[in-house]
C-alpha positions in Angstrom: 89.2 60.3 117.0 90.4 61.3 120.4 88.6 64.7 120.4 85.3 63.1 119.3 85.4 60.6 122.2 86.1 63.3 124.7 83.3 65.4 123.5 80.9 62.4 123.6 81.9 61.9 127.3 81.2 65.5 128.1 78.0 66.6 126.6 78.0 69.8 128.6 80.9 71.0 126.5 84.6 71.8 127.1 87.0 74.6 126.3 90.1 74.1 124.3 92.4 73.8 127.4 90.2 71.1 128.9 90.2 69.2 125.7 93.9 69.4 125.4 94.5 68.1 128.9 92.0 65.2 128.6 93.5 64.3 125.1 97.1 65.0 125.9 97.2 66.9 122.5 100.4 68.9 122.0 100.1 72.3 120.4 97.2 74.7 119.5 97.8 74.1 115.8 97.4 70.3 116.0 94.3 70.7 118.2 92.7 73.2 115.8 93.3 71.0 112.8 91.8 68.0 114.4 88.8 70.0 115.5 88.3 71.2 111.9 88.6 67.6 110.5 85.5 66.8 112.6 83.4 69.6 111.0 82.4 67.9 107.9 80.9 64.9 109.7 79.8 66.4 113.0 78.0 69.5 114.1 80.1 71.0 117.0 78.5 74.0 118.7 81.0 76.8 119.6 79.9 79.1 122.4 81.7 82.2 123.6 81.7 82.5 127.4 83.9 85.3 128.6 87.3 84.7 127.1 86.6 80.9 126.7 85.1 79.2 123.6 83.2 76.1 124.7 82.9 73.2 122.3 79.8 70.9 122.5 79.1 68.0 120.3 75.5 68.3 118.9 75.5 65.2 116.7 76.2 63.9 113.2 76.0 66.3 110.4 73.5 65.6 107.6 75.1 64.8 104.2 75.6 67.6 101.7 75.3 70.5 104.2 78.9 71.3 104.7 81.2 73.0 102.2 84.2 70.5 102.1 85.0 70.5 98.5 88.4 69.3 97.6 90.6 71.8 95.8 91.2 69.8 92.6 94.5 69.8 90.6 92.7 71.7 87.9 91.5 74.4 90.3 94.8 74.5 91.9 96.5 75.0 88.5 94.1 77.8 87.6 94.8 79.8 90.9 98.5 79.4 90.7 98.3 80.7 87.0 96.0 83.6 87.9 98.3 84.6 90.9 101.3 84.4 88.7 103.0 81.6 90.8 103.6 84.3 93.3 102.7 84.3 97.1 99.9 86.8 97.5 101.2 87.9 100.9 105.0 88.2 100.7 105.4 88.4 96.9 108.0 85.6 96.6 107.9 83.5 93.4 108.6 79.9 92.7 111.2 80.6 90.1 113.2 83.4 91.8 112.8 82.2 95.4 112.5 78.5 95.1 109.4 78.5 97.4 106.7 75.9 97.6 103.1 77.4 96.9 99.9 76.3 98.6 96.4 77.1 97.3 94.6 78.2 100.6 91.2 79.8 101.5 91.4 83.6 102.0 88.5 83.3 104.5 89.0 80.0 106.4 86.3 77.4 106.2 85.6 77.7 109.9 84.9 81.5 109.4 82.4 80.7 106.7 84.7 80.9 103.7 83.7 78.7 100.7 85.8 76.6 98.4 85.3 78.9 95.3 88.0 80.5 93.2 87.2 84.0 94.6 88.1 82.7 98.0 91.2 80.9 97.0 94.8 82.4 96.7 98.4 81.2 96.4 100.5 81.4 99.6 104.1 80.2 100.3 104.6 77.7 103.1 105.8 80.3 105.6 102.9 82.7 105.0 100.3 80.0 104.9 101.6 78.7 108.3 101.7 82.3 109.8 98.2 83.1 108.6 96.8 79.9 110.0 98.4 80.4 113.4 97.3 84.1 113.5 93.8 83.4 112.5 93.6 80.6 115.1 93.7 83.3 117.8 90.2 84.5 116.7 86.9 82.9 117.6 85.5 81.2 114.5 81.8 82.0 115.4 82.6 85.7 116.0 84.4 85.9 112.6 81.6 84.2 110.9 79.1 86.8 112.3 81.5 89.6 111.4 81.8 88.4 107.7 78.0 88.1 107.5 77.8 91.9 107.3 78.0 93.5 103.9 78.9 96.9 105.3 82.7 97.6 105.7 82.0 100.0 108.5 79.9 97.4 110.3 82.6 94.7 110.0 85.2 96.9 111.4 83.1 98.2 114.1 82.1 94.7 115.2 85.7 93.4 115.1 86.8 96.4 117.3 83.8 95.9 119.7 84.6 92.3 120.1 88.1 93.2 121.1 87.4 96.4 123.0 90.3 97.6 125.0 92.7 95.4 123.0 95.2 96.4 120.4 94.5 95.1 116.9 97.1 95.4 114.1 96.3 96.7 110.8 96.6 93.4 108.9 93.5 91.9 110.5 91.5 95.1 110.1 92.5 95.4 106.4 91.6 91.8 105.8 88.2 92.2 107.3 87.6 95.4 105.4 88.6 94.0 102.1 87.2 90.5 102.2 84.5 91.2 99.5 85.6 94.4 97.7 89.1 96.0 97.8 89.0 99.2 99.9 91.7 101.7 98.7 91.3 103.7 101.8 89.9 101.4 104.5 91.5 103.5 107.2 89.0 106.3 106.0 86.2 103.9 106.9 87.8 103.4 110.3 88.1 107.1 110.8 84.4 107.6 109.8 83.5 105.4 112.8 84.6 108.1 115.1 81.8 110.3 113.7 79.3 108.2 115.7 81.1 108.6 119.1 83.4 105.5 118.9 86.8 106.4 120.7 89.3 104.7 118.4 93.0 105.3 119.2 96.1 104.3 117.2 99.7 103.8 117.6 102.6 102.6 115.5 104.8 99.6 116.4 108.1 98.6 114.7 108.0 94.9 113.8 111.2 94.0 112.0 111.5 96.3 109.1 107.8 97.1 109.1 106.0 99.9 110.9 102.6 98.4 111.9 99.7 100.5 112.8 97.5 99.3 115.7 94.0 100.4 116.6 92.1 100.1 120.0 88.5 100.8 120.7 87.9 102.3 124.2 84.1 102.6 124.3 80.9 101.5 122.5 77.7 103.3 121.5 74.7 102.2 119.4 75.4 102.8 115.8 73.1 103.8 112.9 71.7 100.9 110.9 73.1 102.2 107.6 76.6 103.4 108.6 77.6 104.2 105.1 74.8 106.5 104.5 75.1 108.1 107.9 78.9 108.7 107.2 78.0 110.5 103.9 75.4 112.6 105.6 77.8 113.6 108.4 80.4 114.7 105.8 78.0 116.5 103.8 76.7 118.5 106.8 80.3 119.2 108.0 81.0 120.5 104.4 78.0 122.8 104.6 79.0 124.1 108.1 82.6 124.8 106.9 81.3 126.7 103.8 79.0 128.7 106.1 81.9 129.6 108.5 84.1 130.5 105.5 81.4 132.9 104.1 81.1 134.5 107.6 84.8 135.0 108.0 84.9 136.6 104.5 
């Protein structure tokens, strides 16, 4: 285990680039996978320092405290049947498109996702690879913290805050909004965050045949504890004010 030996020799911790250089490991994907392979057996502390994530070996992990359940053939068959042997991202099917389907975690293990049927879905090889590469660009500890919130508003706000000044595409925002309950209008939740003084701007970008919406947060303010209740109160007060204005005009 090259990475383990490197971390043992550097108890102060190393970032991903330092580990790659010392271990001559090619490619972000291979390095991420090897790092994940260590998680069931070792506690590896991940600390965000500026734009760097520093990895520090804490020690061996106690038995039974890490969700590393194997997706059995029986569970895999149930997920494929439930999902109609169709990729849940692109919609391609085994029979019509001759694709190979994988059963993968919706929320990755390193983001706190569990090996339970509610967190498993069928993906084709291309979508599974694309999802893995895209998600690898986000800090695991940050995403664990975001997914710990039950409030949709809070998850969206924290994701934007962590990437303030950067454009985020609608796919990651929709994923974060929908991870527990499907939000038919998650963009409305995003718009409601503006009620509290957040400057969220948007733009559309053409990606192939798709038009992708991108969002950027330009500032940060302290937010109410219960954002959902605060948003409902704001809309109720605005409706009262609009009704009052209409009566005055009439």
